[in-house]
N, C-alpha and C positions, 0 to 999 in steps of 0.2 A: 542455442547451438544446434539442437536437433533440426530445427526448422531450416537453418542455413545449410546443414549437411544434406537434408532432403532436397532442397532446392538445387544444390550443386549436383546431386545425383541425377535429378531430372534433366538438368542442362546437359550433362555429359551424355546421357542416353539419347537425348534429342539430337545432339551433334553427331553421335555415332550413327543413328538412324538416317540422318540427312546425308552423311557421307556414303552410307551403303546405297541409298536410293540414287545418288549421283554416280558413284564410282563403279558399282557393279555393272550397270548397262554399258558404261564406257569401256570397262575391261572386256566385256563380252564382245563388243564391236571390234576392239583392238586385237584380241586374240584371233577371232575369225578372219580378220583382214590379213593376218600373217600366214594363213594356211593356203594350201592348194585347193582346187575345186572339190575333189572327193572328200577331203577332210572337213572343209567348211560346210558341206552339205549335211553333215551330222549335227550341226548347230549346237555343239557342246562348248563348255568353257575350259576344256583341257588345253594346256599349252601345246602348240604344234611340235611335232617331232623334227620338222625342218621348216625354217623360216623363209617365206617367199615375199619379203617386204618390197624390195626394189622391182622385182618382176611384176608384182601386182600393181604397183604404182605406175610403171611404164604402160602396162596394158590398159589401165583405167584412163590415163591421160590420152593415149592414142586412140581410144575407142571412138567409132563414128567420126573419123576425120578430126580428131582433137576437139570434140564437142565440149568437153569439160573445161578447157581453157577459155573457149568462147563464153561458156555459161558463167564461169567465175568473173570474167570481165563484165558481162552484162549485170550480174548480181551486185558486184561491187559498185559499179557506176550508178545503178538504180538505188542502192542503199545510201551512198554518199549524197547524191542529189536530193533524195527524199529527206534525209536527216538535216541537211543544210536549210532547205525550205521550211521544214517543220520547226526547227529551232527559232528562226526569225518570226514565223507566223504565230507560233504559240507564245513566244516571249512578248511580242508586241500586243497580242490580244490579252494576255494575262496582265500586262502592265496597265493597259487602258481600262480593262474591266475592274481592276482593283482600285485605281485612282478615281474613276468616275462612277458615281452612283446616281441613277435617276429612275424614273418609273418604268423604263423599259428593261432595266438590268435584270430583274427576276425572270422575265420572259426569255431574254437572251440566254441566261444561265440554264433555264429549263430545256431549251432547244439543244444546247451543247451537251448537257447531261444525258439527254435522250440518245445522243450519238454513241454513248457507252452501252446502250441496251438494244437499240434497234439494229438488226443485222442488215448488211448491205444487200440491195436488190440487184441481181446480176443482169437480167434482161433490160430493165430501164437504164441502168448505168451504161451498158453497151450502146443503147439507143442514143443517149445523150452524147457519149464520146464520139460516136459515128457522125452525128449531126454537127459536132464541133470540129470534125476532122482530126480528132485525137486518138481514134481507135487504132490499135497496133502501133502506137508511137510511144517513145520514151516519155514525152511530156504528159501523155494521157495516164500512163501507169504511175508516174510520180505523183500526179494530182490525186489519183485514187489512194495511194499509200499515205499521202499527207492528210487527206480528208479522214481516213480511218484512224490515224494516229493522233489527230488534233485534239479530241476531247480529253484524253489522258494527259497529253503534254500541257494543254491549257490549264488543267486543274492544278498540277504540281507547280507550274510557273506562277499562277495567280496566288496560291497559298504561300509560296516563297516570297512574293512581293510584300507580304505583311511584315517581314523582317527588315525591310528597307524603309527608313523614315521618310515621310513626306517633306521634311525640312531640306533634304538633299535636292529634291525637285525644285523647291522654292528658291534655294540658294543658287542653283544653276540658272534658273530663269532670270533672276536678278542680275546675274553676271552676263546675261545676253544669249544664253543657249536657247535655240529653237527646239521644237518637239523632237525631230530626228536626231539632232546633235545630243540632246539630253539623253535619249535612249541609247544610242550607239556608243557614246563616249563615257557615260557615267553608269547607267542602269545595267546594260548588257554585261560589262566586265564583272559586276557584282553577282551575276547569276551562274558563275562557273560550276558550283557544286550540282545544281539542279540540271544544268546543261549536260554535264558528264553523265548524270543518271538517265536523262532523255536519250543521249547517244547510245548508251549500252542497251537499255531496255527496248528501245524502238529498233535499233539495228538488228537485234536478234530476230524480232518478228518479221522485219522486211526481208532480211537476207534469207530466212527460212520459209518465206511465204511461197506457197504452192498454188493456191486457188486463184488469187488475183492475177499473177502473170499468165496462168493457164487460160483464163477467160478474157482478160483485157489486153494481153501482150503476146498473142500467139504467133507462131512462125518459127521455122528452124533457126533463123538468124537472131531471134529474140529469146532463145532458150535460156533459162536460169538454172541454178545449181540443183534445185529440188527435182526439176524435170529430168535431169540426167540420170536419176536413179532408175528410170524405166529402161535405160540401156541394157541393164543386166537382169531384167525381169521378163520372163516369157511365159507363155501358156503352158508349156511342157517342161521347160528347163530354166532354172534360175541359178546364175553364177554368184553364189553367196559370198565367195571370197572377194570378188570384184565389187559386189554390192556394198559390203561392209567397208572395203577400202575407199570406195567413193564417199561413203558417209564420213569416214575418218578425214579425208582430204578436205571436204567442204566444212568440217567442224573447226579446222585449224584457224581460219581467220577470226572466228568468233572468240576462240580461246585467247588469241593474241589481244583482241580488243578488250576482253575482260581483264586480262593481266595488266594492261596499260592503264585502265581507268578504275581499277578496283578500289583504290584508296578514296575516291570521291563518291562512289556509288552510295554507300551507307549514309554519308552526311547529307547527300542530296535527297535521298528518300525520306530521311528523318525530318529534314527541314520542311520538305513539301507536305509532310503528313501532319505536323503538329502546329504549323502556323496558319492562321486563317483570317 
């Protein structure tokens, strides 16, 4: 009994600490986003004496000729396209690499795992994209995001494949299914938990990505949400109330995404981590 009570106490403390780590910064951003410029410049966690929610939202949205609207559109399109491509590429690769084992498999796995460790090279990547005519294009930045997210997605898809019996493949082939029909009609629907996990985890990284769009997708028309934070930061004056409101606005889509997929995240991560 004492061991169970001690374990329960540790779990409660861990949950409370996790909640504090997440909610305190969010509360700090939310409180300062409601203040006017002089009050927000104090950077305190006190509740504002007067709430300026709608005025701050209007000012943030209208700043720099409604740049935030354009940035939200660009980031959402970039995220959606990258996730769609990543799901199909990672799922197909995970399916093939799990079902087929030959002498080249260890080398291919080594190259993929290296992608988790080796950082991307900015200048060579720009050179490659420029020579392919993909620099400053949506196709180019989607390719970069998919390439960077591929190793993680591949690993969880490949591990999840271990829970799908090979007899399903054999039965489908006997019934006349080709390779693509087998994958899209039978295998892919079985991957919903890990697909939900991939959507949430990868969407957060792509939507909040600052470095890759800055280097590979520059230009005023190509601005993404993270770049808009510079609108309210200057050398001599920083409009902290608008800066925090901008952060709050660009956080909302990710919160909605998490709420929508939260039931499948844990099951997908668990399945992808214990099946090999």
